[in-house]
N, C-alpha and C positions, 0 to 999 in steps of 0.2 A: 309723928317719928322724930326721935331727940335728934341733938347736936350730934352726939356721939355714933349714933345708928346711921344719920346721913353720912359724918365722915367714914364710918368703915366700907358702906356702900361704894361712896366714889374711888375709896383707894381697892375696892373689890374689882369694879369696872376697870380700873387702870391696868389693873394686875391682868384681869382676862384679855385686853386688848394688846397690850405687850404681848402675852403669848400668842394671841393670834397672829400678830404682825410677826412674832418671831417664826411662829411656822409657816406664814404665807410666803416670807423672804425665804425660807427653806425650801418650800415647795417650789418656789419659781427656780431658785438655783437648781434645783435638782433636776427640773424640767429642761432648764438651758443645758445643762450637763449630758442631760439622757439624748435630747433631741440636737442639740448643736454640735456639744465637745464629742461626745461618743456615738452620734447618730449614725455614722455609715459603719461602723463595725459592730454594732448593734442589730443592724439592719442587714449585715451580711450574715451574723449568726441567725437570724430570723429566716433566712431564705435556704441557709443550710439546713436547718431543723424541720423547716417545713416542704421543701423543693429539692428534688434530685436530677443531676444534670450528667447529661452524656456526650462525650465527644463521636461524632460520625462523621465519614468523607460526604462532601458536597458532591453534586452533580458535575461529571465530566464535561469536557467541551464537546462539541458535535464534530465528526469529521465529515467532511462533504466532498462529493467528486467535483470535476471544474466547471459541473453545469448544475450545482446547488441540489445534486440529491444527497440524500443521506445515507451515509455509509454503516455509519455508529452512532448510537445515541443512547440516552441516560432515561430509563424509566422509573417512575416511582415503585417498590414494592415494599411488602410487610415482610417484617422478621420479629422473631420471638427472642424475649430476654427474661431473664430472673432475678429477683432480689431474695435469695437464700434465707435473709435476717427475718424475711417477714413471712418465711412459709414454715407452716406447723408440722404438715405431714408431707416431708421429700417426698417419701417413698411413693404414698397415693398421686402428689401431683406428678412426678415422673412417668408413672404407668398410664394416669390419664391421657398427659401430653402426647406419649409412646405412640398409642393408639390413633389418635386423630392425625399425627404428625409422620405417621408411618416411618418411624425411628426407631433405633433399639433402646430400649427402656433403661437398661442397665450403664448406656452411655449419657441419657440425660441425668441421671441418679448420681455419677459420676462428676458432673461437670457441676451440678447444685450443692454437691457435699464437699467440694473442693475451693468453693468460692465465699468469699464473704459478704457482700455487699451487691456483688453484679456479674453475669455471666452470661453468654449469647447460649440461645439453646438450637435454634433453627433460623438460618439466613434466606431472605429473598422467597416467603413460601407464596404460593399460589391463594387467588381470592377465596377458594372453596376452604383451604386449610385455615385461612384467616377466619372465616367465619364460624369455623367449628370451635377455633382456640377461645373466642369471644365468648362462645355460648357457655362454655366449661367456667367463664368469670372465677378465676382462682386467683387466692390471694397470693400476692408476690410475684406473679407473671405480667408481664406487659409485653403490648405489640408497638412497634416502632417503625416508623415510615424512613426507609434509605435508599439510595438510588441504586439501582441495577442495572450495567451494560446490556443492551440490544443491539443485535446485527440485523436490520430489516430485511437484508439481504441473504443470508444465510450463509452459502460457501461462498459467495461471490467476493473475490479478492482477500479470502480469509489468509494466506500467509503474506498479504502485504500489510493489510490491517493491525493482522495481530490479534492478542486479548488480553484482559486484567484478569486478576484473580480476586479473591472472597472479598479482601479490604481494598478494593478499587486500585491497586496497584497494576501498572501496564508490566506485561508479562513477556510479550512478544510484540515483532514489527514496529508499526507507528505506533501502537499503542505504548510501547516501551520506549522507543527512541524519544517522544515526545511527551512523556508523562508528565514531567514537571510543569508543562505548558496545559496539557489537558486538566491535570488533575485538581488545581484550585486550592484552596484554604480548606479546614475541616470547618464543620457547624456544631452547635450546643444544641443538644436537646433536654427539654424540661419537663418534669411532669409534677404536681402538689402532692402531699399527703398532710395528715392531720397530725395534732399532737401527739401521739401513739404510735404515728410512723407509717398508719395505713393510707394505700393508696385513696386518692380520690376520682382521679382519673385515669381509665386503662388505655384510651390511647393519647400517646404523645405526640405533641406539635412541635414546633422548631422555637426555640427560644430567641435564635439570633437572624438578623436579615441572611439571605444567600450572600456566599463571599462570591467576590467578583474576580477570584484569582485565576478561573481556568479559562482558558482561550480554544477556539474551536479552529480546525484545520482545513484549509480550502488546498485538496490535491489535483494536481497534474492529469490522474486518471479521469478518463472518460468510463463511465459505468458501461455504457451501451457497447462501445468497442469491447471492454474487458468481458461482458458476456458473450460474444462473437468469439474471443480468442478462447475464453474457457470452453465454449462449447465445443468450437470446431479440433481444440487438443484432447478433449476427454473422448471424442466420437476417434478420433486418430489412434491414440491409445488401445483402445478398444478394438478396432478392427485390424490395427497390425500385432496387435498383441504383445504390447510394449510393455516394459515393465514401470516405464513412468514418462514426463514429458515436460519439458518446459518452452516458454514462448514469449515475447516480450517484443510490443511496438513501441517504438520511440520518433518522437519530431527530430531529426537528424540537424536541423539549423539552431536549435534552441536546448537541446538535451531533455527535452519534458518526455517522463514517460507516461503514454496514453492508456497501455496495458500492460500489465506482468502477470502471468498464470504459471502455477506449479499442478500438475496432476500427478500425483492423487491430490483432491481437494480436501479441506476439512470445513467444517462448521463453527466458526468463536463461540457462537452460542452454546455449543456443547464441547467444550475445550478440553474437558476432563476425561473424554473419551478418547482422547488421541492418544498415541504412543508417545515415547520420548522423543524423538525425531519427527513426528507428525506437523508439527508446525513450523519445520525449517523452512526457510525461503531458498531452495536450491538455485534459484537464479542469481545468488549472490554469494553461496557459501560453498556450492560444489563445483571442483575443479575436475576439467576433461579434456585430454588430449581434441585438439579442435579438427585436427585430419585435413582434410582440403580445403576447409574453409579459411586455412592460414595463408593459403597461397596468394590472395589478392595482395596482402600486405607484402609479400617478399617480391611481387610482380611492382608495385609500386615503389618500393626502393629503389629496384635495377631502373625501372624509368626515371626517377628522380635523379639518380645518379648518374644516369646517360651510359651505362654499360651495356644496355641492350635498346631498340626500337623496335616496336611492334610486328616489324617484317623481317625481322632477322630470324634466321633458320639455327634450328638445333637439330641434331642428332640424337634422338632418343634410346638408340641402341637395338632397336628390333624387342622391346620388352627386359632387358637383363641387364644391368650394369653393375659392375665390381666396384664398391667402393671400401678399401682398406679388406678385412677379413667379411664384410658383408656384401650380399648381393641385393641390388636394389630391384624391384620390379613393379609392373604397372597392376594398377587394379583390375581387376577381373581378368587378367592375366592377357591383357591388350599388348600388342605389337605395333608399336608407331617406328618408323622409320623418322625421315627429316619433319619437323612441324615448326610452322612460324611459333614467334613468342606470342603471336595471340591465340593461335591456336592450342598452345599448351595450356593456356587456361580456359578456354572453352572445353578442351577434352579432359580436364585435369591430369596432365601427366606428370606423373611421380618422378620420373627420371628428366622429365624436362625442368622440373622446379629443382631438383639436386642440382644440374650444370648451369642454373641462374644462380643459386647460392654460390656455388664454386666461385663462379667469375666475380659476383659481387662480394664476395669475403665473409668470413664470419665477424668480423669486428664491425661494418658496415651493417649487416645483417640485424646482430645484436643491438645494434643504436636504434635502427629504426621501428625494432619490434618493442622496445622500451617507449621510442617517439609514441607509439600508437597506444601505449596505456598498458601493454602486459607486463606483468611482474611486480603489479603495484596496485593498491586499491584505486577505484573510479572516485572513492569519495562520496558515491550515491548516498542521501539521506536516510539511510535503513540500517538496523545495525546487525551486526555479526558477518559483515564483509570479507571475505579472503582474498589473498592478494593473488593468487595462482602460485604456480611453481615455474621459475626462469632461473635455470642455473647461472652462473657466471660465466662469462665467455672464456675466460681464461681457463677454463675446466673442460670445455668443447673439445673432442677429439674431432677428425673429418668425418667419423661416421655421424656424430651428435649434429653437426653442422648440415649434413646430408638429410636426414631424418624429420629436423624441426623444418625443412623446407616444405615437407607435405606436411607438417603440423603432428609430429610424434614425437616425444620425449621433449614436449613443451604441455603444461598444463594451464589451462585458461577458466575465466568464469563465464557464463553468459552474458553478464550485465559489459562486461569486458571486450566481449565480442561484438556485440550491437554497438556498442559505443564506439569501436576502431572502425566499423563497417562505416557508422554515422559521418565519421571524418572524412573518408572518401566522397561521401554525398553531399558533404559540406563544404565544398572546396579545400577539402585537406584541413581543417580546423577540427580539430577536438574538442567537444565540446562537454562537460562535466554533466551526467545523467542527475537530473532531480525529479522527485516524488511531490513535493509540498511546496504550492507555489506562494502560502502565505497564511499567516495566524491574525484570525480577528478577534475582538471580545464580543461580550454579549450582545451590544449595541450595533455590530458590523463595522466597526471602526479597526483600520489595519493596524496590528501591534507591529508587524514584520512580515516583509514580503521579500521573496526569493523570486529569482530571474536569472536567464541565462548566463552561462561561466564558461568563457572560453578557457583551455586549458594550453593549447601550444599549436602552431602551425606545424602540420605533421608533413606534408607535401605541399609544392605548390598548387593555385588552383588549376593551371595547366595538367598537370602530373593527375590529379583528381578527375579531369574532364575524360584523360584519356584513360583512365582507370574504368571509369563508369561505360565509356564504350565498348570495351573490351568485356566488362561484365555481362554488357546489354547482349552481344553476342551467345554468351551461356545459354540465355534463356530465349534469346528469339530466334536465333537459328536451328533448324529443323535437327541438327543432328548434335548440339550442344547439351551438356550434360542436365541442364536445368530447364528444358523445354516443359516440362509437366507444371513449372510456374508462370507460363504465360498467361496474359489476360489479352484480351480482344482490345484494339484499340489505345492500349497504354504500353509503353516500352517500360520493362522490368530490368533492373542492371541484379545480377544475383549469383550466387555461387554455392555449388551442393559441396558435401562433407560427408565422408564415411569413415568414423575412427575405430581402429580395434580397441577393446580395453585389456588393460593389463591385469594378467593371470598372476595375483603373488605367490599362488601355492605352486605353480610351474614355473615361476619367474622368467615368462614369455607373455608377448601379446596373442591373445584369443583370436582366433578365426569365425569363433560363433558368436560371442558376447561381443557386438559394436555397438555406435551410438551414431545416429545418422543424423544429418542436420541439413538445412537450408536457411541463407540468409540474403535478403535481398531490398532493394530500394526503389520507389518509382514518385512521379514518373522519371526516368533517367535523365532527362534533359533539365530537370528542374525537382530534384527529390525532395518530397513533402513529406514522407513515412517510410522507415524501415523497419523490417520486420525480421525477427530471428526465431526459427522453430526447431526444437531439437527433441527426440524421440529415443530413449533410453531401451536398448536391447530390444528392439523388435522383432518378434519371432517370422514375420512375412516381409516381404520386399525389405531387404537389408541394404539399401542403398539410399544415399539423401537424396537424389533425383526423382525416386520414384516413392518414396515412404513420407518425405518431410516438405518437399517443393509443391504437392497435392494441397497440402494444409496451408502453406504460405498463399497457395493462390486463391484458396476460399475465404480466408481471413480477408485478405486484400480486395477482392471481388464484394463481400460483404462492405467493407470500409468506403469501398466508391460507389456502390448503390445505396447505401444508407445517407451518406455524410456528403456532402457540398464542398469539395476542394477546389480550390480557387488557384489558376495557375497565375501567378503574379511575376513582375518585375523582382530578382531577387534582391532583399534587401539586406543580405548576410554580410559577411565578411570578405572585403575585397582586398587586393595587394597593396592599396593605399593605406588600408587599416592597420597595415604590420610595421611596427618602429623599426629603427635602423638596428637595435640589439636583438631582434628577432620577437620581440613580444608584442602581443596584440592589442590593439587599444580597444577598448571597451566600449561598442557603439549599442542604438538602441535596436532591440532585435524584434520583429513582427511576428505573433504567431502564426504559422503556417499552415495553420489547419482551422479554417473558418468554420465551425459546427454551425449548420445553421440556426438562429435565433427566433425566425418567424415572428417578429415584431409585428404589431398591427399595423404601423404605419409605412411596411414593407409593401404593403400592396392595395391596389385599389379594391374596396369592396364590393364591386361588380367582376373580379376577375379570381378565379378559383387559385387559391393560395397551393403553395407547395406542402405537400405533409409528410414527405418521404423522410426516413430519418428518425419521426417524432415516436413517442410511446403511445400507446391507446390512450391514456389519460391525457396527455398533450394535444391530441387528435381531437377527442371529443369536447376538451376546453376551447380550442381555437374555433372549431365548429359551429359551438353555440355561441361565441362574440359576432360571427359573421351570418347565424341563422340559416346555416346549411343542415340538412337532414344528412345523417351519415350511415352507412353502412362498413359493419365492421368483419374483414374475414382473418383469421389465423390469430396469431399472439405473437409479442416481441415487437419489433419496430416496423414503422411504417416502409415497403419496399417497392409499391406500386400504387395508381390510383388513377380512377377515371372518373370524370374529367381530367384530362392533364392539368398539370398546374400554368397557368396563364390563361387559361381560354375564358372566355365570358361565360359566368355565371347564368345558367338559363331557369326557367321557371317548369318544375318546382325545382328551389334550390338543393341538389341532390349531390352526393358523391359517394364512391364506393373505394376503399380504402384496403388494399390487402398487409398483411403483416406478415413478418417471419422471424423466428427466434435465431436463426442464423446457423441453424442444422443441418 
């Protein structure tokens, strides 16, 4: 090779090396730009091209009763959606889906024709329908997992719990009131697709970890008591031919609602089938004249103000008493002469009540009515509460003062009535009623806790005790109007009520359409349970002492039978807990109803445990722990057992437990 050729070769190699170096540097620079400088934006663009995302609601929090029983849960179900841009034959796709989903073809066609990239076709379908859709294997059709609200106990506490809509928004009851706590944050779902936009996977999985925003609710409600109350109320409505009914069970010392029932009930799993007013919780929304159940509050005011004593005699005009242009008569046309103050409550004398109100005076009477909580919302943690109707005292005529004395011309709600009664049972202290004990997160950590809230001291503890004694005679005496609420070996304080319903067409009170009620608490010496029962327009037995009092008795006896109520030294609100300004000091409250927990360390393994008050599942679990062979009789909750609790377990280790559903 000549010198010139070698020189040319070296120049050629140098040129190629320079060109290679420039290309390498350019490649490195471009790679740096793509991977580092523009990496995130390009990755996002790729994700958009090859994946599709959808925001769906996360699982709602669980609603528990006070014992940990689930009243509302979320279960995962399948929903069908479409990406119309990937469907070539929309009409054919709509026809095939309509056949397997049992929906209108035109409806599906309209949804897919009106959407660009996404539309829902069917929400929360059955597993069988899911299998049929998957078998069709249609382009542009996807199946998504999303939560569905489920109420394991059906109608139980339906009006209280409420329900949610298709998009997981609370629409009624606690589901609505605590929606922001139960709902939590949304999730994103993602599925892959190829460069042409075709789907790679039909079933979609979650692209993000589940949100932690939703909380669980712990209620004051005891589902066992709730079931007993609903069963008894339903039976009473049917047997008396009533239009409907309400019942509430309350802890008078704390304000906790143990049961709250409306009849007719409804199943929140099928909320779309109820009417516009079917989900309304009438215990807090409906106003009604309380009738004679209002008399104890008048009597309490009179005793507190010292205008009467229990032994004072009042002439009851032999059944007819003229007040202005109105003649006041006794119920059932009874004719009383002189009655003691105590007997006016026992016999529920209208004329006696009118004369008490006249001496008390309308201003004082009105003041105590408001202090007992009437004419204002109770503040219960449920949506839709009304304040009732209480006209300003300046507008009261003499007739108004008289009729309000026996519960006519004033409208109250059931929650107001049970709360006011509980104030008498709770040494004169009005407590705020509440349903929710607390909010906890998914790990069981307490987010917020609710407890007893005293509102005001309405009457003195001494007056409350005197009233309890008067109301005990209503039930305990053989001629008392509430004798049908009597419970063996337990003193019950109570009051009957029968109120005429106002006929707006005739502009007068109806003698045919009435509302009967009974309210009471027990044990009268140390009240632990307060119960109100109201029946709307019963066609048979149209008096509170005959229609509603037996319902009270049945509920109370079931509670006493199924649950262990401990009579303790009262830890409630004494006089020394009242500040000089009349406000109540907050003190630690002790639950007055200790439902038996039956923990293992409570019993000697050689002693027969107490199964009463437990469900069949709880009994079987406990028996298995102690290796006791069990014979089950009936359904519901345990009411009797043999051998009895506390006896030595023999061989073979055997026990028969009888259950009752409370009917």
